[in-house]
N, C-alpha and C positions, 0 to 999 in steps of 0.2 A: 468423543461422545458415543460412537458406535461401539467401540470396545467396552466402554463403561456400561452400555446397555446389553452386553453379552454377545455382540456380533464379532466374528473373528476378523481381524484387520491386519494386513501386512503393509507396511509403509517402505517404499524404496527410495533412498536418498542417493543421488548421484555422487556426492563427495563423501569424504570421511567425516566431515563436520559441517556445521552451519555457518562457518566463519566467512562472511562476505561483506566487503565494505560498500558503503553507499547503497544499501538496500532500504526499502521502506521501513521506517522505525517509529512512525507516529501512531501511537495506540490511542484511539479516540474513545471518548466516554461510552459509546455504544459497545465497544469491545471490552472496556473495563467492566461494564456491567454483566457481560457474559462471564467474565472471570469470576465475578461476584456470585452469580447464579450457580456456577460449578463448584462454588466453596473455596476457591483458590485466591481470592483477591488479596488477603493479607500477606500471604507468602509471595505473591506476585509482586506486590509493591515493596517488598524488601529487596528486590533486584535493583541494581543501580539504574536510576532514571532521573530525569528532570521534569518538572511540572510546568506546563504552559497554561496560564489562566486567561491570557488575552493575546490578540494578534494586532500588531501595530504596522504602520508604514512610514517610511522616511521619504518624503517627497521634496523637502527643501532644507534637509540637514537636522531637522528635529523629528521626534516620533510622535505619531498621532494614532490613537487607538481606533482600530477598525472593527474588532469584535471582542466581546466579553463573555467568557464561558460560564460565569457565575449564574446566569439565567437558568442553566440546566438543572439547578437545585429545585426550581419550581416545577420542573418536569419529572421529579422523582429520582434524579441521578444522584448517588452517593459520592461519585467521583467527577465533579464538574470541571474537568480540565483534560488536556492532552498530556499522556505520559510518553516522553521521548526515551525510548529504550532500544539499544541495539537489537536488530532482528534475531541475531544468533542467540542472545540471551533468552528472548521470547521463545524461539523454537526448542531451545535446550530445555526450558522449562516445561513446555507442552509435552516433549518427548519423555521427560523424567516423570511427569504426572501420569502419562499413558502407560509407562512401563509397569506400573503396579498391577495392571489388569492382565490376566493370563491370556486373554484374547488378542493381546496386542503384541506385534513383532516389528521391529525397526531393523532394516538391513541397509548398512552403509556401503559406499563404493559400489553401488548397484545402478548404473545408468541404463534407463529403458531405451532399447534400440528399435523394438518392433512390437507389434501386437500379435497375439495368437488368435486365430479365427476358427470357429466351428460353424461351417456354413456361412451364413450372413451375420452371425453373432460374434461379438468380441468376447473371448473366452480366457484371456490373460495377457501377460506381457513377457518379453524376452530381454534379458540383459546379456552381456558377453559371457556371463558365468552361470546363469541359471534361468529357469522358466518358472513363472508363477501363474498358476491357473486360479481363476476367481469367477464368482457369479457376477460380480461387477467390478470394472475398473474405473477408478476415479482419476482423471487427468488434472493434477494440480501442479503441474511443472512449468508454469510461467508463460510469459509472452512469446517465447520460442518454443513452445511445447512439442515435444517429440510425439507425445501420445496424440495430440490433435492432428498433426501432419500425418501420422500413420493411419488414423481413422478416416482421413479424407474429408473432414468437416470444412464447410465453406465459410470464409471470413468476409465480413462487410466492413470495409475500413473507412474511417473519416480522415479528412485532411488535418495534419498537424504542422504548423508553420515553424515549429521550434525544436531544438534539441537543448540538452542541459549539460554543462560542465560542472562537475562536482569537485570540491576541494575543501581543505580544512585550513582554519586559521586559529591560532591560540587565542583563548579568551584572556583579557588582561583586566586588572583591577580598574573599576571605573567604567567598564563596558556594561551595556544593558544586560539583564538576565531574563531575556524573553525572546520570542520569535518575531522577526519584523522583515518587511520587504523594503528594499531600496528601489525607488522608482524614478528613473530619469529617461528622457528621450535617448534611445541608443543604449540603455543599460537597465536591465531588470534583473534583480537578484534577491534570493530569499536567504536570510541569515538565521540559522536555527541554533539556538543556545543549547549546548550539550554539557554544561558544567564547566569543564576546563578547556573547551574548545568550541569554535563555531563550525558547524557544517554548512557550507555555502553551496547554493544552487544558482549558477549563472546561466541565464537563459540567452540562447543565440539563434539566429535564423537557421532554419533546416538546411543542411547541406554545407554550412560554413563551419569553421573550427579555428578559434583563435590560436590553437597550437601550431597552426601553419605560419604564424608570424613570431614576433619577438615577445618573450616572456616579460621583459622589462616594460615594453609598451603596454602590455596587458595590465600589469600592475599599476602603471601610472594612470591608466583609464579608471581602474577601481578607486584610486585615490582622488581623482578628479571628481567622481560622482559622490564619494563619501570621504571627506578628508580625514575623518576619525580613523581611517584604516591605514594611515601612513606607516605606523610601525608594524601593523599586522601583515601587510603584504610581503614583507621579507621572509615570512614563514614559507612562501612558495619558493623553493630553491630550484626547481626544474619542472618541466611539464609532466614528469613522472609523478608528481604530487597531485595530479588531476585525473579524473575519470569521466569519459564521455558516455552519456545516456542517449540512445536514439528513442525520441519520444514517439510513441504510437497511441492512437485512439482507435480501437477496433473491437469487434465482438462477432462471435459466431452466429450465423443465421439460425443454426440448430445446435444446441449445446450437447446433444446425445445422439447415440445410435444404440441399437440392442446391445446390451451388455457393457455400455460405456457412457460416462457422464464427465464433462469438463466443468470446472469451477475456477473462480479466481481469474487471474490473468490469462490462464489457458483458455477461458471462455470470453473474457473481455479485457483487453489491455487498457489500462487508464493512464491518462495524463498524470504527472506528479502533482499537478495543481491541487492543493488542499490535503495532500498526503492521504488520499482516500483509499488507495488501492488495497493495502493489506487489510483494511477494515471491511471493505466489500468482500474481500476473499473469506475472511472469518464469518461474515454474515451468510455467505454462500454455503460454507461448510456446516454451519449450525442449521440452516434450512434444509440441506440435504440430509443431515442426520435425523432431523425431526420427521421428515417426510418418508424416508427410506428405511428407518429402523424396523418398523413393524414388518414390512414386506421381506426384508432380508432375514429377520429372525424366524419368519414363518415359511421361508423358501417359496414366496409367491410374488416375487419382483417382476413387474411388467413394464413395457414401454411407457404406459400411461403414468406410471410412478415417476419415471425419469422426466417426462414432459411436465409433471407438477412442479418439480424443482425449477425448471427454467421459467414456467409461468409465475412462480413465486418471486424469483429474483431478477427477471428481465425488465420489469418496469422501473425499479429503483436504479438499476444499471443504466437504462436509457435516459433517465431523467439526469442523473449525475453526468453522463457523458455529454448530453446536450448542453448542460451548463459549462462544462469544461471546454467544449468546442466554441461555444458562444464567447467565453472569456478570451480563449486563445485568438479567435478571429477578430473580435472587436476591440480588445484592450491590449493584448500582448503583441500581435503581429505588427500593428501600425507603429509600435514603439520599440521594436527590436533594432532599428537603426535611428541615428540621430546625433545631436550635438551635446548630449548630456544636460540639456536644460531641464529645469524642473517640470513636472506634469501637473497642472492644476487639477485638483479633485474638488468637486462641490462640497461646500462647508457642511451640508447636511449628512454626507456619507460618514457613518461611524458615530453619529450623534443620536442621543435619545434612544428610542426604541429600536432604531436601525442598527445599532451596535450589537444587538442580540440576534439578528436574523442569521448572519453567517454561522455563528456557533450552533445555532439550532439545526441548520442544514448539514453542517459538517459533523457536529458532535452527536446529534441523534440520528440523522440520516432519514432516508425515506424507507418506510416499512421496516423498522428495526426488528431483529430476531430475538427470541428468548429460548432458553434451554427447555425443551419439552420431553426430552428422552429420559427413561428411568435409570437409576443407578442400580443394577441387579446385584451389586456387591455391597450395598449399604447394609449396615446393621450387623 
């Protein structure tokens, strides 16, 4: 958005490509609307993806709807669904669209190692091979942000009782074609339909790891919780087919210092609950572009402008994190251990108007952002 508005932008990517497995790839209606406002939506939706129109739970062997995204049409959304898309395709698409602007430069294999300071101001970054000087450095390098660490910004952390073990199972004819959770005492799992396979998030108590034990015992436990997985679990041939995610919920007390701003997971690491992280990061980026475009173009950027970005985005971040922590502490943690017996859920949950509340919270979000920056290249 900044390059589109005529601001010179240099993006440094640590790796040669964006190809990473088990990264956030739930593109919510709020993000799809931003793609629409940028004029990209038709091309974007031609990329391989699956559409999720409802979320369901398996508490006793059958699926029960918990949230229906169709309500978002009443709120003006043209895409009332979640698009499940590999994050590398999403990032490649954005890089391709940005590359048409002469103000945009993407440098790959450029891992930021340190910041350049001019007095008390951040004035650029260093990689092993180059220095990039800038009026503003934006740290968008994730939950283990090197930019954040080098800036010395203070993190306020919240307790997270769980980690996640990610793995894939092949989709088979007769399987559901949706996103659903498997809920048992001692086993909580999200099954994310990806077309020809399931992306599975298996929750486990923080500090534990089923990979310390027998793979066969782990597979039998999955089957005991959901017998329909009897054939699927043989797709796990070794623990190498799994990936461990250390779940954190934290945020910076102050997202900026003179010459620097952190956004996305670099400013606030989110729990994977709800698949919200990538969408909050996009909202941060849109808000930052809207607020900072004018000051950057006119060479009048001040600390007050950076503070405006945090003020704009901190409240929705706090609300979502508070909800994630509440769910983790009240619903997840007590059920991370147990005998695999069903967990009763009140009959009113997911019924009537209540089935529309989660999609509104997740799909629309709090304080949704819109594209306000000009396209100086239009026409």
